[in-house]
Steps between C-alpha positions, in 0.01 A plus 500: 500500500387760757232256607742223555718727729190598694401138555853416620492787753153371627648152546803634679270702724294180585818310575632773726169508689509120535857503622411773763195304615720179517749694699236631743378146569857363549565788753168434670584129522835590653357723758237236596765238513706727723218557735423131516854421569590765757162522695427134550297434825719283712351589847148555634491638855167529693467724809220561739306168484392331824204285414642407153852361452737641248444204266121551508546864404726423219284230363194714511697787325571280198862627489770246413878511528642568163241738389584857405480787751367754248258279305284450812163671538483605867130551491432146384729368773325698768157388387604135488632528862171671622286241325682196637585627857209663653672627816747708294373855503787692344776399251803700395732373228843643436793402274838478669758510230661315369321169564239521782129557529377615845130427603388676807152394647295627773238265634163578656317328783146383544311748710149349482297210370197580283245217537215434249308183402805351338740536792754745639738707292801664671563852385780767522414849636489608131232253421713247320378140521771281640366150556207300599488371858274303731503772754701831536821502710444590871617864430271553202135603553235328292300734268142387435215611284702502183435312173822462306505506125740252321753501784851357416847545653673826395168666384367826658203415720160555329192512702279609221379854405256517781753434760808659344491810714439305820792278428718801451397627842580163654852524353536849634400371855767239469770751408394781737476266800840356423656850487348553848604161638126402539467244237590212742198594710255478209297182467233407243409771266148501348444692171154354438307808642467777235466767771802431720821297519513299822783306669580352832778670708714357784260211504269707719340763280302521183585812307282678230639752259321672201644396173557867388688606809863578558626159617813646657308746699245236614775279621644786714153546646469123571832513680394790709178323605679172584745689725208621711355155556589237754696191379210269573228706324331376188249658256454692184683810400296698258691751275206566263460862588756764384697636795331261751574162640272295722548188700222249567604261768417132523459403133 
C-alpha cells in the first residue's frame, strides 16, 4: 500500500514538471509572438551613400521589409555590405523603434592604382582593393613594383610577405601626404627598390626616401627643399640621409 502511494506521488511530480515545462514554452511562444508582432521592420533608411544608391545598400544588406528588428544579426549585415560594396568603408546599424532600421554608411575613395602583370587595382588609403581599372584616375598615382596576391574587390591588398612592409610604407605615404595637402603633387610611386621608396613630385622631381624613415618628417623636408627651388627647376631630391636633404639638378 505504501509503495502504491509512493508511485502516485512520483507520477504527480512528473505531471507537475511537465505542466510547468509546457507553461514555460507557451509563455516563450507568447513572448516571441509579441516581439514578432510589435517589432516588425516596415522601413529601412539608408544615410551617407553617394556612390551607391539606397536600393543598392539595402539589397547588399540582405534586409527585407517584414523582418523582425530584434532577430537581425548586425554583424552579418555589415559583412554582407562590405563584401558586396567595396567602396563602403564603415557601416553603422541602429534600430529605430517601433518599426525602422537605420543603415549609415561611410564611403572611401580611390587614392592610388597598384599595377602588376594582371592590370591596375584601385585602392583606398587603408589598402582596401576597390576595383580593377585600365588606368588610375587622374588624381591617383600609379604604384609600380608590386606583385599582388589573389586580388579581389573588398579584400585587403596583399603584396606577399617580401613586400608587405613596403606596401605598408606606401599606404603611409598616401595618408601622410594627404594630411599635408601634398598627395595631389605625387606622381608614380616605385616600390621595387628594396633600399628606398621613390616617387615623382610636381612632375619635376624624383624623390627617394628610406623605407624605415619617418614619412611625415621626410615630407616636411621635401616641402622645405622645394620651397627653395625655382619653379622651372627639375632634378632629384635625395632624402636618404637622416637630417639631410640634397638636390641634384637636371635629372
